[in-house]
C-alpha positions in Angstrom: -13.8 -13.1 -8.0 -12.3 -11.9 -11.3 -12.6 -14.2 -14.3 -9.4 -16.0 -15.3 -9.3 -14.0 -18.5 -8.8 -10.8 -16.6 -6.0 -12.2 -14.5 -4.3 -13.7 -17.6 -4.6 -10.4 -19.5 -3.0 -8.5 -16.6 -0.2 -11.0 -16.3 0.3 -10.9 -20.1 0.6 -7.1 -20.0 3.3 -7.4 -17.4 5.1 -10.2 -19.3 5.0 -8.5 -22.7 6.0 -5.0 -21.5 8.6 -6.3 -19.1 8.5 -3.6 -16.4 9.8 -6.1 -13.8 13.2 -4.3 -13.5 11.7 -1.0 -12.5 9.1 -2.8 -10.2 11.8 -4.7 -8.4 14.0 -1.7 -8.1 11.4 0.1 -5.9 11.3 -2.9 -3.5 15.1 -3.3 -3.4 15.7 0.4 -2.9 13.1 0.5 0.0 15.2 -2.2 1.7 18.6 -0.8 0.9 17.8 2.8 1.7 15.1 2.8 4.4 13.5 6.2 5.2 15.0 7.6 8.3 12.5 8.3 11.2 13.2 12.0 10.9 11.4 12.0 7.5 8.4 10.1 8.7 5.1 11.9 8.4 4.7 14.7 11.0 2.1 15.3 12.2 0.5 11.9 12.1 -2.0 11.1 9.4 -5.3 11.7 11.1 -7.8 10.3 8.7 -9.2 6.8 9.6 -6.8 4.2 8.4 -7.0 0.4 8.1 -4.7 -2.2 6.6 -5.5 -5.5 4.9 -2.8 -8.1 4.5 -2.9 -11.6 3.1 -0.7 -14.3 4.4 0.2 -15.5 0.9 2.1 -12.2 0.3 5.6 -12.9 1.4 6.8 -9.3 1.1 7.3 -9.0 4.8 10.1 -11.4 5.8 9.7 -12.9 9.3 6.0 -12.1 9.5 4.0 -15.2 9.1 0.9 -14.9 11.4 -2.0 -12.4 11.8 -0.6 -11.5 15.3 2.8 -10.7 13.9 1.3 -8.4 11.2 -0.9 -6.6 13.8 2.1 -6.1 16.2 4.4 -4.9 13.4 1.9 -2.2 12.2 0.8 -1.1 15.7 4.3 -1.0 17.1 6.1 0.4 14.1 3.7 3.0 12.8 1.3 4.0 15.5 0.7 6.7 16.6 3.5 8.8 15.1 2.4 7.9 11.5 -1.2 6.8 11.7 -3.0 8.7 14.4 -6.4 7.0 13.7 -5.5 3.4 13.0 -8.9 1.6 13.0 -8.0 -2.0 12.1 -5.3 -4.4 10.9 -7.0 -7.2 9.0 -5.0 -10.3 8.0 -6.5 -13.0 5.8 -5.4 -16.6 5.3 -6.2 -16.6 1.6 -4.7 -14.3 -0.9 -1.3 -12.9 -1.6 0.3 -9.9 -3.2 -2.7 -9.3 -5.5 -5.2 -9.6 -2.6 -8.2 -7.8 -4.3 -8.1 -10.2 -7.2 -7.3 -13.3 -5.1 -9.7 -12.7 -2.2 -12.1 -9.9 -3.3 -14.8 -10.7 -0.7 -12.3 -10.1 2.2 -11.0 -7.0 0.6 -14.5 -5.5 0.1 -15.5 -6.6 3.7 -12.5 -4.8 5.1 -13.2 -1.5 3.2 -16.9 -1.6 4.4 -15.9 -2.4 7.9 -13.5 0.6 8.0 -15.8 3.2 6.6 -19.3 2.1 7.7 -18.9 3.8 11.1 -18.2 7.1 9.4 -21.6 7.5 7.9 
């Protein structure tokens, strides 16, 4: 886990430089102007792909359980976007900054995804 000083330094940089407007704009525009299916990746991305989500991240409205995350990814993006989807991992602990909030789970998921490729 990162020391408190690292997290506080990162938060302070965001607070002092005030990039929140441009950060929020990206999220808002993604919801206001969703990419049409005709522009989705064609052909599918064929490299091994895995996702890690944390239930404390509320950026996906209406998705509250590991099963809902798994279903949303597998139904919404497979196979036309991700041709080699290996795993969808969902953790109870952590949020938007998952690698800082739950680093052990994040590292575990990366290793689990790429270990079979050796």
